[in-house]
N, C-alpha and C positions, 0 to 999 in steps of 0.2 A: 860829643855831648857836653863838653866844657863850654862851648860857645853857642849852644842852642838858644839861650835866652837872647843873646845879642843878634843872632840871625832872625829870631821872631820879631824883635823890635825893628830891625831893618826891613823886614817884610811888611810890617804895618806902615812904616814910614813911606815905603815905595807905593803902597796902596793909596795913601793920602796924596802923594805927589801925582800919581797917575790919575786920580780922580780930579784933581785940580787942573791937570793938563787936558782933561777931556772936556772941560767947560766950553772953550772956544770951538772945539771940533764938533760939538753937538749941533751948532747952528749952521755949519757949512753944508753946501749942497754936495750931492754925491756920496751920501752916507752908506748907501747899500753896498757899493763896491768895497768901500773901506771895511764895512762890517764883515763881508764875506772873506776878505783877506785876513782880517783879525781872527776869524774862526779857523781859517787854514793855518795861520801861524801858531795859534795857541794849541791846536790839535797836534801839530808837528812837535811842538815843545813837550807836550804831555806824552806823546808817543816815545820820544827820545828818552824822557825821564823814566817811563815804564820799562823800556829796554835796558836802561842803565841799572834799574832795580834788579835785574837778573844777575848782575855781577856780585861777587862775594863782598862782604864787608871789609875785607882786607885790601880790596882794589882801590887804592887811594886816588888815582885819576878819575875813576868813575864817581867816587864820592864827591870830589871837588867839582866835577862837572854838574852833578845834581845840585850842589849848593849854589851854582851860578844860574842854572836853568830855572829853578823854581822862583827866585825873585824876579827874573826876567819875565816869566809867565805872569806873575802877579802884576807887574808893571803894565804889560801889554793888555792884560784883561781889564785892569782898571782904567786904562786910557780908552780902550775901544768897546769892549763888550759889556762890562759891568754897568755903567750908567745908561747905556743905550737900551737896555731891556725895558726900563720904565717908559721910555719914549715910544718904543715900538708897541707896547701894550696899549698906550693911548692912541696911537695912530692907526693900528690895524683893525680895531673893532669898528663895526658900523655905528652910525650915529643913533640908530633906533635902539640898539641894545647896550650902548656904552654906559648909560646910567645904571643899568641892571647888573652889569658885569663888574 
């Protein structure tokens, strides 16, 4: 709890860095496979974090592992899935109803 503010600042900084790193990736072909792999990777990281949450608060290795996995998840999400959502919404709708949606 003493370093939680520092961890949250690092988390936001990783989010910004991940978003900036996603800019050139948005225009590359083959986004679908990359998006599916990002979904798989982030789901695995969140599953591991959830299972580590079952450990007691006195389990120091589990706490340290969670402190590493959550920023890694944030970075991967902001590189792959976070910015792609807005692009997918624009691309998936048909042209007839795009303006209405």
